[in-house]
N, C-alpha and C positions, 0 to 999 in steps of 0.2 A: 503494499500499499504506500503511496506517496506521502513522505514525512514532510513536516514544515518545522521552522525554528524561528521563533521571534525574540528579540532582545533590544531593549531600550534602557538607556542609563540617564541619570540627572545627578548634579551635586547639590547638597542641601547644607545650608549652614547650620548644623546641629551635630552633636557627636553620635557616632555609629550607635552606642547602647540607646540613646534616646530615639532615634529613628526606627530602630529595630522594635523597640516597645510598641509605637504607634502602629507599625505594620503588622506585627504578631497579634494585635488586639483586633479581632474581627469587628468588635463594637464600633471601631473608628471608620470602617470601610465606606459607610454611608456618607461620610463627609468628603471623601475623595474618589469615590468610584467614577470612572469615565462612562459607566453604562447607566446609572440611576438617573443622571442628566436628562435621558431621553423620556424616563417615566419615574418621577420622583414618588408617585403614589404606589409603585410596585410594592408587593408584600415581601419584606426581608425578615427572616428568622435566624438568630445568632444563639450559639449555645450559651448557657448560663456561665459557663468556664470558657471565655472566648479566646484565650491566648495560650492554650496548651495542646499537646499532641492529642488528636481525636476531635478537636474543636471543629464545629461545623458552622459555615454561613451559607444560607440557602435564599433563594430568590424565585419570585413568580409573578408575572405580569403579561398584559397583552401585548406589549411591544418587545420587551426584553426577553421574553421566553421564560423558562424555567430552568433550574440547575441548582447545585450545591459545590462548594469547595471545602476540602478538608486539610488541616494541618497534618502532615505525615512525619516530619522531622523539624525540630527546631533547635538551632544552635546559637546560644545566647550571644546577642550583639554581632553575630556574623552572618548567619544564613537561615533560610526559611524554605522548606520544601513541601509543596502542597500537591493535591490531586484535585482537578477540576472536573466535574461530571455534568455535561449539558444534558437536559432532558427534552427540552423543547426550543426550537422547532425541529431539532434534529439530534439524535442521541449521539454522544461521542464522549471520549475520555482524554484527557491531556494531563502533562506533568507542568507545573507552574513552580517557578522559584524566584526568590529574592536574596541578592548578596549585598552585604554592606562593607564597604571598605573605607578605612580612614583617608581622609583627604584634607586639603587645606586651601584656603581663599583668603582675600585681604580682610575678611572678617574674623578670621582665625580658624579653629577647628572646624572640620565639615566632614561630610559622608558622601561617598559615591554610591548610590542605590542603582542596583541593576536587576531588572525585572525580566524574565524569560518565560517562554513557553515552549513545550515540544510535544508534538502530537503528530496524528496522521489523518488522511483522508481516504473515503473509499476509492477504489482504484479508478472508478468512471468519474470521479471529480479531480483527476490529476491536473486539469487544466486551470484550477482554481488556487493552487499551491502559492503562487506568487502574489496573487491578489488578495489572497487571505493574510498572507505575512504583512503586506502593506497595510491593510485595514487594521489589523490587531495591533500592529506597531503604532499606528496613528492613535489609537485607543490608549495605548500605554503611554505615549507621549503625554496625551491630555491628563491621565491619571497622575503621572509623575509630577507634572506641573502644579496640579492641585495639592499634592502631597507636601511639595516644596513649600507652597505659599501657605498653607495650614500650618505646617510645622514652623515656619519662620515668622509668621504674623498672627497665627491664632484664628484666622478665618480665610475663607476662599471667595474672591470677589466675582461670583458667577452664579447665575440663575437662569433658567428658561422657562418660557410660558408658550404652549401651544394654542394658537388662535384657530386654525383649521383652514378651510378653504374660504377665499374671498376674491373679488373681482379686483383687478389693477389693470392700469393702462387707459388709453393709449399714452405712451409717451416716448421721448427720444433721450439719448444720452450721448453727451460729447465729452470725450476724454482721451486719455493716453493708453495705448495698448502695450501690454508687457508680458513677460514671462518669468516665473521665479519657483523655486523649490519651497515646499510648505515652510521650512525653517527660515526663510529669508523674505517671506510674503509681506510682512509689515513694513519693512524698510523700502522694498520695491515699490509699494502702493503709495508710500509717502512721497516718493520721488515722482511717480506718475501725477499724483494729485497736485504737486508743486508746479510740474510742467504744464498741465492742462489749465491751472489757473492762470500762469503766465501768458499762455497762448490766447486764452479767451479775452484776457484783458486787453492784449495788444490788438485785437480785432473788434473791440467794443461790445463784446457779449457779456451778459450778466453773470457773475460768480457767487450770487447770494441765493442760489437755489440749493435744493438738498444734494448732499455728496452720495454718490453710489459707486459700487463696484460689481461689475458683471463678470461672471466666471464662464468661459467659452469652452474650455476643455480641461480635462485633469488625466494625467497620467498615472495611475496608481501605483505601477512598479517603480517608476522614478519620483513619485511624490511631487509632480511639477504641475503647476496651474499656468494656463493662459487667461489673462483678464484685461478688463478695461476699467480704469478708475477715472471718474471725472464727476460731472453735474448732470442732474435731471431736468429736462426741458419739457413742459406740459405742451407747449406749441412747437410745431416742426420748424427747424433751421434749415432752410433751403440750400444755403452755400456754407459748407464745412471748411473751416479754415485749414491751409496746409499744416501738417504736423498732428491734426487731431483726428481721432477715429469716432464714427458715429454707430450707434446701435439703437435699435427701434423695437419696442413691443407693442402690438395691438392690445385692445381690450380683451381680456382672458382670464380664465380661472388661475388662481396660484394657491399654493399651501403655504401658510405663514406660520413661523415660529419666531418669537422675540427672545433676545438675549440681554440680560441686564448685567452689567459688570465690565471688568477690563476686557480689552480687545485680545489679550493673550489668551483668553478662554473662549473666543468666539467658536472654535471647533466643537464645543459642546452643543451649542444650538444647530450647527450644521449636522452634527451625528443625530440629534433628536429629530430633525426634519427628515433625514434620510431614513431612519429606522422607521418613523411613523408612515412614511410613503410606502416603504417596503411591506410592512405589516397590514396595510389596508389596500395594498395592491393598486395604489395610485398610478397611472400612467404619466410619465412626465414628459414635457415637450423638449424638443431638442434645441430649442431657441437659446437656452442658457439659463443659469440661475444668478440671482443677485442679492445684495445686502444694501439697505439704506441706513445710513448713520443720522440719527435723529437729533443728537446733540453735538456740541463742539468740545472735543476733548481738552482743548486749551483753557477751558473755563469750567469744565464739569469733571468732578472727582471721579476716578475709575469705577468705583462701586454704583455710580449713577448713570454711566454711559448706556443708552438705549440702542441696540441694533436690530432692525428688522430683516429677518431671512426670509426669502421667497423662492419656492420652487413652482415655476410655471407648468401647469398641466395640459394634457391634450384634451 
């Protein structure tokens, strides 16, 4: 059977013993789980003794499916070995592990946390191996970011709200098109917005409209996006200035999910939108997906940033 391996790491400004204690306690997982963002109301059950060999963490929901994870081996301050058993939507068993290694940063003692999964797929799903590795890897990245923020600050600046299907459009977007890896998408969009603002002002076009980013393509294996970042125009602009790209959407149904919090965690809302669309068998349009930024990060605290995520539907 085709095997897969996923591994992601992050450095957290805390001692290995402290980070280990947080991860070993299943009672903390609802705080930094990258999957419960999609369905916070899912039923979660944790053993009374949540941080010893044999402890269980189980979940069940309409969107996140059902399953359980069990501590198989715990090495204080160093390593956790678990077994995860998925029950819905498809049964499977995989090995999951966490390694905690001393590190150092400008803030002092730190910990490099590595989260990994090893499993296999039925032979007829061999073609899904690389895609599965990419998507689980992105989930792990999101979870580790939240674990880091929670450990270092005591909270996670991220929450999602599913609004469902609503009409959007028609509108036009004028902006700058670019390509970037997921890890570099924030800085790439900042550059695109700055260039779009400059070009629009040079040609006497307004820059007081809503900012928007449109995602045209996503390469799951390379974790690379093609996007356009710019401004939304309710009325058509007939002559598009040189250096700018135009993207238009007619009036159509979209599936909306809001993200409240730091842009660092926007992937939580995108994951929620995609998981809801899959579980409810929505058919997405190939026109592209987009996010609208409803306030200005220069004068809005990160915990209050509101971003609307939209999946256009057929």
